[in-house]
C-alpha positions in Angstrom: -4.3 14.3 24.0 -6.5 17.3 24.9 -6.6 18.5 21.3 -7.1 15.0 20.0 -10.1 14.4 22.3 -11.6 17.8 21.4 -11.2 17.3 17.6 -12.6 13.8 17.8 -15.6 15.1 19.7 -16.0 18.0 17.3 -16.1 15.7 14.3 -17.9 12.7 15.7 -21.1 13.3 13.8 -19.2 13.6 10.6 -17.3 10.4 11.2 -20.2 8.3 12.3 -22.4 9.7 9.6 -20.0 8.3 7.0 -19.5 5.0 8.9 -23.2 4.3 9.2 -23.9 5.3 5.6 -21.3 3.0 4.1 -22.2 0.2 6.4 -25.9 0.4 5.5 -25.2 0.7 1.8 -23.0 -2.4 1.6 -25.3 -4.3 3.9 -28.3 -3.6 1.6 -26.7 -3.7 -1.8 -24.7 -6.9 -1.5 -27.7 -9.3 -1.5 -29.4 -7.3 -4.2 -26.4 -7.4 -6.6 -25.9 -11.1 -5.9 -29.5 -11.7 -6.9 -29.0 -9.7 -10.1 -26.0 -11.8 -11.0 -27.9 -15.0 -10.4 -30.5 -13.8 -12.8 -27.9 -12.8 -15.3 -26.3 -16.3 -15.2 -29.6 -17.9 -15.8 -30.1 -15.7 -18.9 -27.5 -16.5 -21.6 -28.1 -13.3 -23.6 -27.8 -11.0 -20.6 -24.7 -12.9 -19.4 -23.0 -12.6 -22.8 -23.8 -8.9 -23.0 -22.2 -8.3 -19.6 -19.1 -10.4 -20.4 -18.3 -8.4 -23.5 -18.6 -5.0 -21.8 -15.3 -2.9 -21.5 -16.7 -1.4 -18.3 -15.6 -4.4 -16.2 -12.1 -4.2 -17.8 -11.9 -0.6 -16.8 -12.4 -1.5 -13.1 -9.9 -4.4 -13.3 -12.2 -7.4 -13.0 -13.2 -10.1 -15.5 -16.5 -11.7 -15.9 -15.0 -14.9 -14.6 -14.0 -13.2 -11.3 -17.2 -11.2 -11.1 -19.2 -14.5 -11.0 -17.0 -16.0 -8.3 -18.2 -15.9 -4.6 -16.2 -12.7 -3.9 -16.8 -11.1 -7.3 -19.9 -8.9 -6.6 -18.6 -7.8 -3.2 -15.3 -6.7 -4.8 -17.1 -4.9 -7.5 -19.2 -3.0 -5.0 -16.2 -2.3 -2.8 -14.3 -0.7 -5.8 -17.1 1.9 -6.0 -17.4 2.5 -2.3 -13.7 3.3 -2.4 -14.7 6.4 -4.3 -16.9 7.5 -1.4 -14.3 6.6 1.3 -11.6 8.3 -0.6 -13.7 11.5 -0.7 -14.3 11.1 3.0 -10.6 10.7 3.8 -9.3 13.5 1.7 -12.0 16.0 2.6 -11.5 15.2 6.3 -7.8 15.7 6.0 -8.1 19.0 4.2 -11.0 20.5 6.2 -9.5 19.7 9.7 -6.9 22.4 8.8 -8.9 24.8 6.7 -11.7 25.1 9.3 -9.2 26.9 11.5 -8.9 29.6 8.9 -12.5 29.7 7.8 -13.7 30.1 11.4 -10.9 32.5 12.3 -9.7 30.3 15.1 -6.1 29.8 13.9 -4.6 32.6 16.0 -6.3 31.3 19.1 -5.2 27.7 18.5 -1.6 28.6 17.7 -1.1 30.9 20.7 -2.4 28.3 23.2 0.2 26.6 25.4 0.6 23.7 22.9 3.4 23.1 20.5 2.8 22.8 16.8 4.0 19.2 17.0 1.2 18.4 19.4 -1.4 20.2 17.2 -0.3 18.4 14.1 -0.2 15.0 15.7 -3.6 15.5 17.3 -5.3 16.6 14.0 -3.6 13.8 12.0 -4.6 11.3 14.7 -8.2 12.5 14.5 -8.3 12.0 10.8 -6.8 8.6 10.9 -9.0 7.5 13.8 -12.0 8.6 11.7 -10.7 6.5 8.8 -10.3 3.5 11.1 -13.9 3.9 12.4 -15.3 4.1 8.9 -13.2 1.2 7.7 -14.1 -1.0 10.7 -17.8 -0.3 10.2 -17.5 -1.2 6.5 -15.7 -4.5 7.2 -18.2 -5.6 9.9 -21.2 -4.7 7.8 -19.6 -6.5 4.8 -18.9 -9.7 6.8 -22.6 -9.7 7.9 -23.9 -9.1 4.4 -21.7 -11.9 2.9 -22.6 -14.3 5.8 -26.2 -13.9 5.0 -26.0 -14.0 1.2 -22.9 -16.0 0.3 -21.8 -18.2 3.4 -19.2 -20.1 1.4 -16.7 -17.2 1.3 -12.9 -17.4 1.5 -12.6 -15.2 4.6 -8.9 -14.6 4.1 -9.5 -13.1 0.7 -12.5 -11.2 2.1 -10.5 -9.4 4.7 -7.8 -8.4 2.2 -10.4 -7.0 -0.2 -12.5 -5.3 2.5 -9.4 -3.8 4.2 -8.5 -2.3 0.8 -11.1 0.4 1.4 -9.4 1.3 4.7 -6.0 1.5 3.0 -7.3 3.8 0.3 -9.1 6.0 2.9 -5.9 6.3 4.9 -3.9 7.2 1.7 -6.2 10.0 0.7 -6.4 11.1 4.3 -2.7 11.6 4.3 -2.9 13.4 1.0 -5.6 15.6 2.3 -3.6 16.5 5.4 -0.7 17.6 3.1 -3.1 19.7 0.9 -4.7 21.2 4.0 -1.5 22.3 5.6 -0.2 23.9 2.3 -3.5 25.5 1.2 -5.1 26.3 4.5 -7.3 29.0 3.0 -9.0 26.5 0.7 -12.7 27.5 0.6 -13.9 24.4 -1.2 -12.3 21.3 0.4 -15.1 19.0 -0.7 -14.8 20.1 -4.3 -11.1 19.7 -4.1 -11.4 16.2 -2.7 -14.0 15.2 -5.2 -11.9 16.4 -8.1 -8.8 14.6 -7.0 -10.7 11.3 -6.3 -12.3 11.5 -9.8 -9.0 12.0 -11.5 -7.3 9.2 -9.6 -10.1 6.8 -10.4 -10.0 7.8 -14.1 -6.2 7.1 -14.1 -6.8 3.6 -12.8 -9.6 3.0 -15.4 -7.4 4.3 -18.2 -4.4 2.1 -17.1 -6.7 -1.0 -16.9 -8.1 -0.4 -20.4 -4.8 0.2 -22.2 -2.9 -2.3 -20.0 -0.2 0.1 -18.7 1.2 -0.9 -15.4 3.4 2.1 -15.2 0.5 4.5 -15.3 -1.3 2.5 -12.6 1.4 3.6 -10.1 -0.1 7.1 -10.2 -3.3 6.0 -8.5 -3.9 4.2 -5.2 -7.0 2.6 -6.7 -4.7 0.4 -8.7 -2.8 -0.8 -5.7 -5.5 -3.1 -4.3 -7.1 -4.8 -7.3 -9.4 -7.6 -6.1 -8.7 -9.9 -9.0 -5.0 -9.7 -8.3 -5.6 -10.3 -4.6 -7.6 -13.4 -5.5 -4.9 -14.6 -7.8 -1.8 -14.0 -5.6 -3.4 -14.5 -2.2 -2.1 -11.1 -1.0 -1.4 -7.5 -2.1 1.2 -7.0 -4.8 4.5 -6.2 -3.2 5.7 -3.4 -5.5 2.3 -1.6 -5.1 2.4 -2.1 -1.4 5.9 -0.7 -1.0 5.0 2.3 -3.3 1.9 2.9 -1.2 4.0 3.0 2.0 6.6 5.3 0.4 4.0 7.8 -0.8 2.1 7.7 2.6 5.4 8.5 4.4 6.3 11.3 2.0 2.8 12.9 2.4 3.0 12.8 6.2 6.6 14.0 6.5 6.0 16.9 4.0 2.8 17.9 5.8 4.6 17.8 9.2 7.5 19.9 8.1 5.4 22.5 6.3 3.0 22.7 9.3 5.9 23.4 11.7 7.2 26.3 9.5 4.0 27.8 8.1 3.1 31.4 8.8 -0.2 32.3 10.5 -2.2 35.1 9.0 -3.4 37.1 12.0 -6.6 39.0 11.5 -7.6 42.3 12.9 
């Protein structure tokens, strides 16, 4: 608990910076995009142009869903998932790599705390940060939709908005694994950005060619808003695969952390 409190205090500005930024962005952009869609629907030529674009197919939404009450919000959330994914993975990596960059690893590992306590505290800090960012996003989203689209199906809203949290937690777990294996990584933000970009491209590619098998390689495919609207919940096979991968990442990171060598510096 001592390490957890220290790490949470150490990274509080980073966590709250992301939380406030995402909350403000969704609060400001939601009414603006709904206004744009209202204009598009009133203009037949603009509406037809948008409906024939393959861009919407690549992100897994149809024009019919996009013009529904939850459509624009889901569209925006799919992009904010990119930012939250970078946050989660970068946080997961950097919470370990900072010990090596700042040359504090020897001090940390020789204190009267077990490796289990250290790992749990660091992982708990990352997940607590993800929960704070996710909660801020959900609350800001609810306020934005209440002001711009009051006739929202709130059950569907919570499923879609919580998708951002699940994606953040997934990449946080992946980041923790990467951070424990490659603790001397000098560019955790670049690593996180590259992985998130690749994963998003995999989802776009699988949507365009209609390959469900490929979609299992990216968590961005697990929480498609259109499918949530259609089924009333997350797809079971995606959800189970998500839980399996999450557990594998955490178990692998935990085991590697307990056995890893520490490079003592003179």
